[in-house]
N, C-alpha and C positions, 0 to 999 in steps of 0.2 A: 292586735301588740304582736302574737305568732308569727300570722300570717302576713303582715310589716314587714319583720325582720326577715324573712324568707324572700322576701321580694326586694329588700336591699340587697339584701347577699347573693340574688341572682343577676341584679345590676352591676354591681360592684364585680363580681365574677367575671361577668361576658366585658364590661367594660376592659378586665385587665386582661383579662384572654386577646380580645381584640388590637390591645397595645401590643404586647407582645407579638404578638402575630404580623403587626404594623412593625413591629422593631426588625425581628426578623428578616420581611420583605427585605425591607431598608438595606438591614446589611450585607442579603446575598447579592440585590441590586447593585451596591456598592463594588463590593469587593469579584464580582459575576465569575466565580474561577472558570467557568464553561464557556465564557466571553457570547453570552447570549444574549446580552444587550449591548455591550460598548466593549471596544478594547482594555487592554491591561492601563490601570489608574494610575499614571505615574508616583511613585518611582516602583511601581510593583513590577514585575519580569511577567513576560509570556512564558507561565509553569505549567507544559504541557505533556501529561502523564496521562491525561485519560480521552484518547484519541477517538472514538466511535462516541465521548458524548462532548468532544471541545472541537471537533472537525469543521462543523457548519457555524458555529459560529466564528472559528477565526476566519473562514472565509469568505465571512458578512461582512465580518469588523475590521481586522487588520488588513494595513499598510504594505501590498505589493504589488508588483506587477509580473511574478511568474507563479507558476504551480508545480509541485511536484506528484505527480499522482504515482501509485502502485501499489500494491499488496502488502502483506508480512517481510518481500525480499529489499520493499521500498525504507523502511521504517529509520533504518539505520543508517540512512547520510547524513551528511551533517549540511544545513542549508545553506552555513558557508561559504561552503565548496563551490558553490551553484552561483552563489552573491558575487565574492570574487575569478572566477572563471569564466562568468556569464554576463559580468557587471550587471545583475539584476535585485530585487528582492526578491527573495523566493521563501514559500512556505507549502507546507505537505497537506496533501489531500491522502490520505492513507486510508487503509480499509484490511482486515486480515482477511486471507479468505477472498478478497474483494473479487467481485467480478467484473466484466472492462464495463458492463454496463452502471454498476455500482459507482466505478470513478467518473464514470461519464455523465452521471445523477454530478459529482462535486465539480467535474470542470463545470458545466453548465451551471451550477452555484456562483461558483467566482463567476462568469462571466455577464452574470444578470449585476452586478455592482462593480466590477473591475475591465479596466480593458489591460488584456495579457499582453507583453511583449512574446515571452518561451512559455510554452509547456513542456518537460522532462517527462514522459509518461516512460516508466518500468512496469513491460509487459511482459509476462512469461507465456511462456510459449504455446502451452496448453490452455491457458487463457482463453485463446482462439472458440473453445469447442462448451464453453458454459452455454448456459443458457442465458438469454437477455431479458426474464422478468425485475421487475423491481423485488430485491432484498431487503431492503427497510422497513417498510410494513409491519410492523408488529414485535420490533425490534425494542429491548424497553427502554431505548432513548430515543424514541420514535417522536417524542413529545417536544425534543429539541432540533428535530429539522423538519415539522410539517408546519412551520409556519402558523399556526392558531393558537392565538395565543388565550385563548378558552382554558385551555391543561398545564399552565406554564407550574401552577401553582405545584406540581410533582416536583419543581424544581425550586421555588421559592421559601418551599414550607418542607423541603429535607431537613432530615438533622443530619446526615453524612454529608451533606453540603457546607451546613453552617459550623459543626463541629468535627470534619474531617478535611475537607476540602480546601479550606479557606485559610485554618490551619497551617496545612503543608503548601500553601501558594504564598503564606505569608513567610514561613522558615526559607523556604527557596530563594526568597524575593532580598531575604534582610540577613542571613544567621549561616546557610550551607551556599555551599560552591554549587551555580545549576549552569550551564551551557544552556541558552536558549535554543541553537541549532540545532543540537540533537533532541530535538522533538519526537514524541515516543516512541525514542530508540530503546530496545529490550537487551544489547548486545551482553549487559557486564553482568548479567546474572545463565549464564550459557556456558557449556563446555564445547570446546569447537576442539577434535581430533579425531584420528583414524579412526578410533575408540566410539567415541560417541556416535559418529556414523554407521560403520560397521556392526552395531552391537542392536541399532534398530532397524535394521534390514537384513533381510533374509530372502537370495534368491531363489524366485520357481523354480520347481523341478520336470520344467517342461522349456521349450521355445517353439510359439506358437508358429505361423503362416502372417504373412507380412497382412494387416485387415486393409480393406477398403480406402484406398485414398478420400475419397469424398462421403465416406460413412456418417460423418458431420457436417454436411457441406450446409444444411441449411441453418447452424448454427453460427458456424463460420463465416456465411453470406453476409448473418443479421448482426452479427458483430464488427465482419470488415465495413460495413453500412452505418454503424453508430458514430466510429469514427472518421470515416467519410466525412458523415455530412457536420461535425463540427473541422472536422481540417478546411472545408470548400465554403463554409460559414464563417470561415475566420483568416481570411489570406492575411489579415496584419501580423498574427501571431505566427513565430517559428515553432514549429510541432520537433522536437528532439524523440525520438521513440525506441528505446532500447529495451531488446531483449538479452537478459540477463544470463548465465551460468547456472545451468543445473548442474551436481554432481556426477560422476561418472556412473555410481548406483543407482541413480534416477534413470538416469538415460536404459542402463542394464533393465531396470524394469518394465523399460518401455519396451526396451527390444523382446525382451522373453514374451510380451502383452501380446507383439507383431505392431507397436504403433512409433516405431520410431521414422519409416516411412511416411506415416500420416503426418505425423507432428510437420516434420521438413515440409513437404507440401501444405502444409495449413501457411505455414512459415512465407511459401512460395507467391500462394497465392496474398495473402497478407501483401507482400513489398508489393508487385505487380498492380495492385489496384493503388495504393497512398505513394506509389513514386512516381505517380502522374501528375503532385504538385508540387510546384518550386518548392512552399513554404516546409514541403516534410522529409528530413533527416531522418533515416534509420538506422541501427548500428547493434551486427549482431552477435554478442558478447558471448551467446549460444555456443559457440563456434573456437573459442579458446581453447584450446585443448588446457593450457596449464592450470588455468583455474577448474577446471571440469575433473582434471584428475588428481586435483589436489585435495585429494580426501580429510587432511588434516587442519583445513580451514572454513570447515563445513560443523555443525551441529546434527545435522542430521542430513537428508538426500538434498535439499535445496534452499538451508539455509544457512549462509557464508557470512564469516567474518566482515566487518564495516569498511577492510581494507579493500574487498572486493569493490564495493562503492564509491571507493575516492578514486580507483582506475579507472573505473568505467567513466567516472566523470571527466579526470586528466583526457583518458582517450577521446573522450567525443571532442573534446577543444582540440585536439589535436587531429584531428581527422580518422583516428584508426580504428578498422572494421567497421567502416562507411559500408553500406548496400549500395546498389548503386544496379540500374534495367540489365547491366554488364555481368556483374558479382555473384548475382541472388545464388543461381544454382551452386558456384563454386562452394560457396558458404554450405549449402546441402549437402553435398558431396564429402567434403573435407569433414564434417562433421560424419556421415556416417561411418567411413572407414575408420574414425578413430574409436569410434562404440562398439561399432563390430571387433577391432582388434581388443578393446577393454574384456566386452564378454564373451570372448572364446581366447582371450591367452590372459591378460591381465587380472584377471577377474580372480584366477584362481591363487595369486598371491595373496588372496585376502579370505577367498571359501575354496577350499583344496578341490571340495568335492562340490563343486556346481557342476550343473550340464552344461558342457559345450558344445557345437557345432564341431563335427569329428571332418577332417577335411584328408 
């Protein structure tokens, strides 16, 4: 009798556990806050607060014909700015500290399921010297991008997804104000001020000689090839490639490390290769002295207010800061001159004891 009761208990417990697991799986699949299986079920909103866990799913399942690529400086873009300015439906494919190869991975994923009218690529000037290896394998969200259904249990039976992510999705959809265009934005929680920048930066106590221009040539060539391959393979897509500003203190560090000329050389090589294609438009916002010098618009040496993001969209529509074969070097010269001036004169306003080149 005792054995029979134990068997009944085990049987009932097993059945109840399976039923509970199936209910949990069903709820996750229905709401799908990471959009791993489908687009949002109406009237739920596209609540995009978990960048690395959601980008792949949105690329697979959302309705769009334009992609905004970039690392953390692109996250404060509002998709609606691009929609209105360029008459597209755009979504973000962004990765904090993302390399060029990471972002090309996302671009390739978009092309697997969608035809793209436009690609907007916010590429920092120093990304051209990063390694081109895959940086996704080993990440804790890899099960969401590897197209392997057998490890989806990490998502389907995840208590945080069930008890945190889905309630947040419901709250933003029905209770709280939420702007779907501000996907992955983080600017509201940051301080933008001169003090926020200068407190995070201390000038080096030396100024190095200029480093060899071709020091990173292999990585540069590989990164350029990654983009050229996509541009040439998709002549139907217009590529708006824009290099955002970094603050004067970021450039000051590059100057003291002897890398200003190297960065500008990489930019010139990049432009010379890509401007051969009619479907490419390059914009050099790093050469905008007013944005570079305005330390009050930054939270550190590279991350700026969304005002700059919006300004760059407006400029691209108007054709401002457009790079051509004829003016490639003009932007380099302009940038070098105002960075030299900052690092040897204006920096003393913020760091009175900074080492400068005395002339």
